[in-house]
N, C-alpha and C positions, 0 to 999 in steps of 0.2 A: 716826634715829641713822646716822651715816655709818660704814661699816666700813673699818678701817684697811687700806690695800692693802700688800702686802709682796712684796719680792724678795730672793731669796738671791743674793749676789754671790760667785762663786767665781774665784779668780785664780791665776795662775802667779807665785808670789812671787819666783822666781829671775830675772825680767826686770826690768831697771831701768826700762823705759818703762811698766811696769804701775802704779807708784804715782801718777803724775799722772792716768792714765786712770781708775783706781779712784776717785780723789777727785773727778774731774769727774762721773763716774757717780753717786756717792753724793750729791753736791751738788745735781744736777738732779732725782734721784728724791725726795729729801727736800723740795725745793721743790715737787714736784708732789703732795706729801701721802703719800709712801710711807714705810714703815718698811724700812730697808735692813739686812739681816742678813749677817754674815760669819763664817765660821769663826774662833774666838778666836786660833788660831796665825797665820792669815793677817793679820787685822786687826793684830796685834802686829808681824809682820814688815814690814808696809807702812807702820805708823805711823799707821794710820786709827783714830780714836777716836770719831767721831759716828756709830756704827752699833751695832746690837744684836748682840753676839757670842754665838755659839752653839757647841755641841758637836757633832761628826760622829756621836756615839753617841746622840744624843737627838732623832732625826728632824728635823734642822735645816730641811728644806724643807716641813714640814707647814704648810699653810694659805697658802703663797705663791702668788702668780699665776704668776711664772716664775723659773727658775734662769738668771741671766746669767753666762756663762762667758767669762772673758778669758784666752786661752791657746790652745795647740795641741790636737791631738786627745787626747793624754795627759791634759790638764787637763779636757777634755770627758768623757773616760771616768770620771775621778775624780768629777766632778760627777753623772754619770749613776747612780753608786751612792748618792748622796745623794737624787736626784730620783725614782728609780723606785719606791721603796717608797710614796711619797705621790702617785705619778702627776702630779708637777709637770712642766710642759713646760720644755725647755731652749733657750736661745738662745746660740749660741756666736759669739764675735767672735775671728777667727784672730790670734794673735799668735805663732803657730809657723811651720813651713815650709809644708807642703802644706795642712794644716787641711781635710780632706775633710768633717769633722763640722760644722765651723763654718758659720754661715749668712751672716755678713758679714766684711769686712775692716776693718782698723783705722780707715781714713778715713771709714768709714760708721758709727762708733760713736755720734756724736751723733743721727743719723737713727734708729739702732736703739733708742736710749733713748726717742725721741719715739714711736716705734711702740708700745713697751710702755706708755707713759703713756696713749696713745690707744686701746689694745687693738686695733690695726690689724694683727692677724697671725693666720694660721691654724695649726692644730696637726694634725700627722700622727703615726701610730703606727708605730714600727719593731719588727719582729720580733726577739726576743731568743732565747737558748739557755738551757735548764736542763740542767744536768750533775750526775751522780752517779757516785761511785766505789764499786764493790761488790767485796767479798772473801768468797767462799764464800757468795754469796747475801745478804750483809749490807751495808747501805749504810753506808760508813764516812766519807763526805764529800759535801757538796752544794755547788754553786756556780752561778753564772749568768754569761752574757756578752752584751754588745751586738755586738761585732765577731766574736770567735772564741775558741774553746776548742781548745787545742793540747796533744797528748800527744807528749812529746819525751823523747829519750834523755838520760841524765844524764852519760854518759862519752863523750868524744870518740872513743875508739879501739873503741867497741863499737856495734854496731847494735841497734836496737829490734826485736825479733821480735813481730810482731802478727797477730791474726786480726780481719778486718773482716766485721760482720754488718749487714744492714739488715732492720729488722722481724723480728728472731730467725731470719733465714735466713743461713747462712753464705755469703759472697760470694767472698772470697779471703784469703790470708795471704801475708806477705812481710816481709823485713827493710827497715828504713828508718831515717832520721834522726827521723821522726816523721809524725803525722797531723794535719792542721788540719781542725777542723770550723767552718764559718763561716756567718754570716747574710748575706743580701744587702747589708746595710749594711757588713759587714766584708769584702765581696768585693774591695774596693779597698785593703785592708791587708795583713795577713800572707799571706792566701790568695792575693792577686795576686802577691806577690813569691815565692811558691812554685809559681807556674805556673797558678793557678787562673783561671777566667773572671770577667770583670766582669758582675755581675748588677744590673739596675735595682732601686732600693730598694723599689718598689712590687710587685715580684714576690715571691710568698710561697713560699719555697723553703729547703732546707738544702743546704750545699755540704760536699763531703768532698774534701780535697786531700792526697794523700800527699807526703812531702818526701823527695827522694833515695831513692826506693824501688828495691830490687832485684827487679824483677818484671816479667814480660810484660804483665800487666794491672794497672797502677797509675795509672790515668788519674783526673783530677779528675771527681767525680760532682756532678750537680745533681739532688736527689730531693725527693720530696714533703714539705711542711712537716709532714704528719701522721705521717711515718715517725720511727722510732727508729734511730739509729746507734749501734752498739756496737763498741768497740775492745777486745780482750782481749790482754793481754801474756802471752807464753809463760811457763808457770810455772817453767821452768828458765832463763829468760833474765834480763838484768840489769833492774833497776828503771827506771821512767820518772818523769816529772813532768808533771802537769797544770797548764797555765797558762791563766788566764782574763783576756782582754783585756790580756795582758802586765802585769797588776797584782797578781794573786793567784796563788800556786802551792800545789799539793797533791801530796805524794809518791804514786806509784802503784807499789805493790810487784808483784813477779812474780806471775802468776796473777790479777791484778786485772782487772775489767772496767769500762770507762768508758762510760757511756750518755749520749748527747746527743739531745735532742728539742727541739721548739719551746717557748719559755719561756711560762709561765702569765701572766706580766706583760710588756707590751711597755714600751718607753722611748717618751716622747712628745717630739717635737721641733717647736718653733715656727718657722714660716717666715714671714719678712716679705717676701721678694722671690722667690716661686716662679719657678723656671725649668726648663726641660727638663733632664733628668739628662745629656743629651748635652752641653750647654753647660757644665755643671760639669766633665765629664770633659776637655772640650777646654781649659778655663781651668786647671784644676789640673795636668794633665799636659803642658801646652803643646803639644798635638797640632797637627800641620802641616795644618791644613784646607784650605790653598790648593794642595797638592800639591807633589810633589818639585821639578819644574821652577821653579814660581812662587817657591819658597823660595830658589832659587839666583840669582834676578835681582837 
């Protein structure tokens, strides 16, 4: 008896070029004997009918071989929320701008589908973050992130007063706009724009990057993946907000403690064309590898 092969297709429905691409993908996979799943609202928005529609609340990625993502990094992060509980690997096709999380570009979509059909891809695991918000020792909220968890101020005219601890040891305190705790995967996202270092994805580490801090010692930190980072908001200060991957927010009241540690569950990413991370940096950021003088000739 042949087991039915399945793919969950996640798309950015706001892009006009997605419709034809999604239909091409669906037709080829069905021809190859796959069951193609799509979220019901996405299938409706794209006018795609020859798929199995699923709900985001019902483990839509359970049992699929891969989650194929057509969109930018935002769409990929949304798809990661669906794939992580089932440990399904994700393959991203960049239809956004930078698309650091995507594996391939639009012109390689047919080739990407053929690799899925032939199972000629490898899977790597990416470190994630588990986050909890505590008030008076009681956990009031839990979340997770692939890229970053950021604690930020809620009022433009007020600073966020925080105390930073590593492994239950006080390190420093300062006023700031916020603190970004990132994974190596997220080092090229919000943490990078906040002045943090670029960290190769295979490095196991946690990043802590203060944003607009008023302090002599408020430099980015790269710490052990086994450490726990804690950010406590001053109990007489203004409240903050916790944001995870720019998608989910949680209020953080004065006196609350936000704890960040390595996630219990990684995110699995499928690779079709493994390449050194250096080459990805050069391509995505358009770095001048030929030197300043050569670029002026």
